[in-house]
Residue, then its C-alpha position, 0 to 999 in steps of 0.5 A: x800489230x803486235x809489238x815484239x820484245x826482244x829478250x836476252x838469251x843466257x848466252x848473249x847475257x853472259x857474253x855481254x857481261x864478260x865483254x863489259x868486264x874486259x872493257x872495264x878492266x882495261x879501262x881501269x887498268x889504263x886509268x891506274x897506269x896514267x895515275x901511276x905516271x902522274x904520281x911519279x912526276x909529282x913525287x919527282x918534282x917534290x924530290x927535286x924541290x926538297x933537294x933545292x930547299x935543303x941546298x938553299x938552307x945550307x947556303x943560308x946557314x954558311x952565309x949566316x955563320x961565316x958572313x962579313x957582317x957577323x956580329x958577336x954578342 
């Protein structure tokens, strides 16, 4: 009983490499697409947080300048 070994022919090897490149490229593209969506959401939330912080700073500044308990030195 001899054991047969399967060897890849040049055409099969080229097709396997091409399929791997296509599948890998699609997977990488999908990963970057998802990361882009997540980055957009994070930066959108960060923009809203900065606007809320600036508004709170303006309100705090106006209250401290024009507040009732404002004491002058």
